[in-house]
C-alpha positions as CSV (number, residue, x, y, z in Angstrom):
1,M,48.5,52.7,-76.8
2,D,45.8,55.1,-75.6
3,G,44.8,54.6,-71.9
4,S,47.5,52.1,-71.6
5,W,49.4,51.4,-68.3
6,G,52.3,49.9,-70.1
7,F,53.0,46.3,-69.1
8,F,51.1,46.5,-65.8
9,P,47.3,46.8,-65.5
10,P,46.1,49.4,-63.0
11,V,45.2,46.9,-60.3
12,V,48.7,45.3,-60.4
13,S,50.3,48.8,-60.2
14,V,48.3,49.8,-57.1
15,Y,48.9,46.4,-55.4
16,A,52.7,46.8,-56.0
17,L,52.6,50.4,-54.6
18,L,50.7,49.3,-51.5
19,S,53.0,46.3,-51.0
20,S,56.1,48.5,-51.3
21,L,54.6,51.0,-48.7
22,A,53.7,48.1,-46.3
23,L,57.2,46.7,-46.7
24,L,58.7,50.1,-46.1
25,V,56.6,50.6,-42.9
26,M,57.6,47.1,-41.6
27,L,61.2,47.7,-42.2
28,S,61.0,51.1,-40.5
29,I,59.2,49.6,-37.5
30,S,61.8,46.8,-37.3
31,A,64.7,49.2,-37.5
32,F,63.1,51.3,-34.7
33,F,62.8,48.3,-32.4
34,L,66.3,47.1,-33.2
35,E,67.8,50.6,-32.5
36,F,65.7,51.0,-29.3
37,A,66.8,47.6,-28.1
38,R,70.4,48.3,-28.9
39,K,70.3,51.6,-27.0
40,I,68.8,49.9,-23.9
41,G,71.6,47.3,-24.1
42,C,74.3,49.9,-24.3
43,R,72.7,51.8,-21.4
44,Q,72.7,48.7,-19.3
45,S,76.4,48.1,-20.0
46,R,77.2,51.7,-18.9
47,D,75.2,51.1,-15.7
48,H,77.4,48.1,-14.9
49,S,80.7,49.7,-15.7
50,S,80.1,53.2,-14.3
51,G,80.8,52.4,-10.6
52,V,79.4,55.7,-9.5
53,A,79.1,55.9,-5.7
54,S,75.6,56.4,-4.3
55,F,74.5,57.7,-0.9
56,F,71.4,57.6,1.3
57,E,70.4,61.0,2.7
58,D,70.0,60.9,6.5
59,P,67.7,63.7,7.7
60,N,68.9,63.1,11.3
61,S,72.5,63.8,10.4
62,L,74.7,65.9,8.1
63,K,76.5,62.7,7.0
64,K,75.7,60.7,3.9
65,V,75.4,57.0,4.2
66,P,77.1,55.0,1.4
67,C,74.7,52.7,-0.5
68,P,75.6,49.0,-0.1
69,S,75.8,46.7,-3.1
70,I,73.9,43.5,-3.8
71,F,77.4,42.0,-4.3
72,D,78.3,42.7,-0.6
73,P,77.5,40.1,2.1
74,A,74.0,40.4,3.6
75,E,73.7,42.4,6.8
76,R,70.0,42.0,7.4
77,Y,67.6,39.1,7.2
78,I,65.1,40.8,4.9
79,S,64.9,44.0,2.8
80,L,61.6,45.4,1.6
81,I,61.8,47.5,-1.5
82,V,58.9,50.0,-2.1
83,P,58.8,51.9,-5.4
84,A,56.8,55.1,-5.0
85,F,55.7,57.7,-7.6
86,N,53.3,60.4,-6.4
87,E,52.2,58.2,-3.5
88,E,51.8,61.1,-1.0
89,H,48.3,59.9,0.1
90,R,48.8,56.1,0.1
91,L,52.4,55.6,1.2
92,S,52.0,56.5,4.9
93,G,49.2,54.0,5.6
94,A,51.1,51.2,3.9
95,L,54.4,52.0,5.7
96,V,52.7,52.2,9.1
97,E,51.2,48.7,8.6
98,T,54.4,47.3,7.2
99,I,56.8,48.6,9.9
100,N,54.4,47.6,12.7
101,Y,54.5,44.1,11.4
102,L,58.3,44.1,11.1
103,Q,58.7,45.5,14.6
104,E,56.4,42.8,16.1
105,R,58.4,40.1,14.4
106,A,61.7,41.6,15.6
107,Q,60.4,41.7,19.2
108,L,59.4,38.0,19.0
109,D,62.6,36.9,17.3
110,S,65.9,38.6,18.1
111,S,67.5,37.1,15.0
112,F,65.0,38.9,12.7
113,S,66.5,42.0,11.2
114,Y,65.0,44.2,8.5
115,E,65.2,47.3,6.4
116,V,62.7,49.2,4.3
117,I,63.9,50.9,1.2
118,I,61.6,53.5,-0.4
119,V,62.6,54.5,-3.9
120,D,61.0,57.8,-4.9
121,D,60.7,57.6,-8.7
122,G,60.8,61.3,-9.4
123,S,57.5,62.2,-7.6
124,T,56.1,65.7,-8.1
125,D,54.1,65.7,-4.8
126,R,55.2,65.3,-1.2
127,T,56.1,61.6,-1.4
128,S,59.7,62.2,-0.5
129,K,58.7,64.2,2.6
130,V,56.4,61.4,3.7
131,A,59.2,58.9,3.2
132,F,61.8,61.0,5.1
133,D,59.4,61.4,8.0
134,F,59.6,57.7,8.5
135,V,63.4,57.8,8.3
136,R,63.4,60.4,11.1
137,K,61.1,58.3,13.2
138,H,62.7,54.9,12.7
139,T,66.4,55.9,11.8
140,I,68.2,55.3,8.6
141,D,69.3,51.9,9.7
142,K,65.7,50.7,9.4
143,V,64.2,52.9,6.8
144,R,66.1,54.3,3.8
145,V,65.1,56.5,0.9
146,I,66.6,56.5,-2.7
147,L,65.7,59.6,-4.8
148,L,65.9,58.9,-8.5
149,G,65.5,62.5,-9.5
150,G,63.4,62.0,-12.6
151,N,60.6,59.5,-13.4
152,H,62.2,56.4,-14.7
153,G,59.5,53.8,-14.1
154,K,58.6,51.2,-11.5
155,G,61.0,48.6,-12.9
156,E,63.9,50.9,-12.6
157,A,62.9,52.0,-9.1
158,I,62.8,48.4,-7.9
159,R,66.1,47.6,-9.7
160,K,67.8,50.4,-7.8
161,G,66.4,49.3,-4.5
162,M,67.4,45.7,-5.1
163,L,70.9,46.6,-6.0
164,H,71.4,48.7,-2.9
165,S,69.8,46.3,-0.4
166,R,71.3,44.4,2.6
167,G,68.9,41.5,3.0
168,E,69.3,37.7,2.7
169,L,65.7,37.8,1.4
170,L,64.4,40.7,-0.8
171,L,60.8,41.5,-1.1
172,M,59.3,44.0,-3.6
173,L,55.9,45.4,-2.7
174,D,53.7,48.2,-3.9
175,A,53.3,51.5,-2.1
176,D,49.5,51.3,-2.0
177,G,49.4,48.4,0.5
178,A,47.1,46.3,-1.8
179,T,48.7,43.1,-0.6
180,Q,48.6,42.2,3.1
181,I,52.1,42.5,4.5
182,T,51.6,39.3,6.6
183,D,51.5,37.4,3.3
184,L,55.3,37.8,3.0
185,Q,55.5,34.8,5.4
186,K,53.9,32.6,2.7
187,L,56.6,33.5,0.2
188,E,59.3,33.4,2.9
189,S,58.3,29.9,4.1
190,R,58.1,28.5,0.6
191,I,61.5,29.9,-0.3
192,C,63.1,28.6,2.9
193,E,61.5,25.2,2.4
194,F,62.9,25.0,-1.2
195,A,66.3,26.3,-0.3
196,E,66.7,24.0,2.7
197,K,66.0,21.0,0.4
198,E,68.6,22.2,-2.0
199,L,71.2,22.7,0.7
200,K,70.8,19.1,1.8
201,S,71.4,17.8,-1.6
202,P,74.7,16.0,-2.3
203,L,75.8,18.8,-4.6
204,L,75.6,21.5,-2.0
205,S,75.7,19.9,1.4
206,G,78.8,20.5,3.5
207,Q,79.8,23.7,1.8
208,G,78.6,26.0,4.6
209,L,76.0,27.8,2.3
210,K,73.0,29.7,3.5
211,I,69.5,30.1,2.2
212,S,70.5,33.4,0.6
213,D,73.1,31.4,-1.5
214,V,70.4,29.4,-3.3
215,S,68.7,31.0,-6.3
216,V,64.9,30.9,-6.0
217,A,62.1,33.4,-6.6
218,A,58.6,33.5,-5.2
219,F,55.8,35.3,-7.1
220,G,52.8,36.5,-5.2
221,S,49.7,35.8,-7.3
222,R,46.1,37.1,-7.7
223,A,45.2,34.4,-10.2
224,H,42.8,32.8,-7.7
225,L,40.8,36.1,-7.7
226,E,40.4,36.1,-11.5
227,K,36.7,35.1,-11.7
228,Q,35.8,37.8,-9.2
229,A,37.9,40.4,-11.1
230,L,36.3,39.5,-14.4
231,A,32.8,40.0,-12.9
232,T,33.6,43.5,-11.5
233,R,35.7,45.0,-14.3
234,K,34.4,46.7,-17.4
235,W,34.2,44.4,-20.5
236,Y,36.9,46.3,-22.4
237,R,39.4,46.1,-19.5
238,N,38.8,42.3,-19.4
239,F,39.3,42.2,-23.2
240,L,42.6,44.1,-22.9
241,M,43.9,42.1,-20.0
242,K,43.0,38.8,-21.7
243,G,44.9,40.0,-24.8
244,F,47.8,41.1,-22.6
245,H,48.0,37.7,-20.9
246,L,48.1,36.0,-24.3
247,V,51.0,38.1,-25.5
248,V,52.8,37.5,-22.1
249,L,52.4,33.7,-22.7
250,L,53.9,34.0,-26.2
251,T,56.7,36.2,-24.9
252,A,57.8,34.5,-21.6
253,G,56.1,31.2,-21.9
254,S,54.0,29.4,-19.3
255,G,54.7,28.8,-15.6
256,I,53.5,32.0,-13.9
257,R,49.8,32.9,-14.3
258,D,50.0,36.3,-12.7
259,T,53.2,38.1,-13.7
260,Q,52.0,41.6,-12.8
261,C,51.4,41.2,-9.0
262,G,53.7,43.6,-7.3
263,F,54.6,41.3,-4.4
264,K,57.6,39.2,-5.2
265,M,60.4,37.8,-3.1
266,F,63.9,36.7,-4.1
267,T,66.9,35.2,-2.3
268,R,70.0,37.5,-2.4
269,T,71.7,35.4,-5.0
270,A,68.6,35.3,-7.2
271,A,68.1,39.0,-6.9
272,R,71.8,39.7,-7.8
273,R,71.5,37.5,-11.0
274,L,68.2,38.9,-12.0
275,F,68.5,42.6,-11.3
276,T,71.9,43.0,-12.8
277,N,70.4,41.8,-16.0
278,V,66.9,43.3,-16.1
279,R,66.6,46.1,-18.7
280,L,63.0,47.2,-18.9
281,K,62.2,50.2,-16.7
282,R,58.4,50.4,-16.6
283,W,55.5,48.0,-16.9
284,C,56.8,44.8,-18.2
285,F,59.9,44.3,-16.2
286,D,57.9,41.6,-14.3
287,V,57.6,39.6,-17.5
288,E,61.3,40.1,-18.2
289,L,62.0,38.7,-14.7
290,V,60.1,35.5,-15.7
291,Y,62.0,35.3,-18.9
292,L,65.3,35.7,-17.1
293,C,64.4,33.2,-14.4
294,K,63.8,30.6,-17.1
295,H,67.0,31.4,-19.0
296,L,69.1,31.4,-15.8
297,K,67.3,28.3,-14.5
298,I,66.1,30.1,-11.3
299,P,63.2,28.1,-9.9
300,M,59.9,30.1,-9.6
301,I,57.2,29.5,-7.1
302,E,53.8,31.1,-7.6
303,I,51.8,31.7,-4.3
304,S,48.3,33.0,-3.8
305,V,48.2,36.2,-1.7
306,S,45.4,38.4,-0.3
307,W,44.8,41.4,-2.5
308,S,42.4,44.3,-2.5
309,E,41.7,47.0,-5.1
310,I,43.1,50.4,-3.8
311,P,41.8,53.6,-5.5
312,G,44.4,55.5,-7.4
313,S,45.6,53.0,-10.0
314,K,48.0,54.5,-12.5
315,I,47.2,52.0,-15.3
316,R,45.7,53.7,-18.4
317,L,45.0,52.6,-22.0
318,T,48.3,54.1,-22.9
319,S,49.9,51.9,-20.3
320,I,48.5,48.8,-22.1
321,L,50.0,50.0,-25.3
322,H,53.4,50.6,-23.6
323,M,53.2,47.1,-22.1
324,L,52.8,45.6,-25.6
325,F,55.7,47.7,-26.9
326,E,57.9,46.4,-24.1
327,L,56.9,42.8,-24.7
328,V,58.0,43.2,-28.3
329,L,61.3,44.6,-27.0
330,I,61.8,41.5,-24.9
331,R,61.5,39.3,-28.0
332,V,63.7,41.5,-30.1
333,G,66.3,42.2,-27.5
334,Y,66.8,38.6,-26.3
335,G,65.6,36.8,-29.4
336,L,68.2,38.4,-31.6
337,G,70.9,38.3,-29.0
338,I,71.1,42.1,-28.7
339,W,70.7,41.9,-24.9
340,K,73.3,39.7,-23.3
341,I,72.5,37.8,-20.1
342,R,75.2,37.6,-17.4
343,P,75.1,34.3,-15.5
């Protein structure tokens, strides 16, 4: 049989080869995601079981201050957690505005107590010096700094800050000051309103519970600014963001229009349940929080906040790709039961 390909014609042989290669690539990618998700799950288990003591460094004293735990009773009304990575030039202005606001409220209301926790995510500039200058000025009782050593990601920085906070209410906010600090009252009032209704319900009334004992999360949102943002951003950034929002919808479902706003508040109980479960360390931990809220049946409230573009954004094209990677991890980790959720 001259020029013969045996039983298979050339087209069928090439098709079979390409199909085999495609199947091999898909299996390799699936195995990679499964192994990566498994490692993250194992790492989270080690984090919960390690019990390693942590300390705050006090520049005004030679003594180290033990870090409290989210499982301890609250000692402050509100904790503000500020993740910072190479924020030497933007952190100071945001902290001055934030602490001035907190001091004014404390002067008007003697029951209002607060702490600001700055989590330095392995900065290579003078971010830690700026942060410790505020500790020296305001004391470690009001301002605290956690040094992560290496760069782990914004999600991990916030998780660490949440787990070592003392507040009944816990607010995460960005170090650039893009959201007006006074908007925390919008989130605070909605959380208190919701919690008070729950505490008056027949199921909870008479048990001596506080607002911090009710699980609820408030998400600051820039969704009302979307039209303005679409008009000012480059077309390719709009295309990428629209695609990202679609994937977020498919991953976490509907309910929160703006998952990525860095201004979110939680009651102490909600924070304990969420941040002892969250696994993603970088961009999409916000989406994971939405997913966890739905699974744990923690009510979510989305609230419009004032927001302004601050120069120095760290989001790049590679960041978008990393976000998509993490969204796939959420589906793989939770969808296949690799990541267990503690109640």
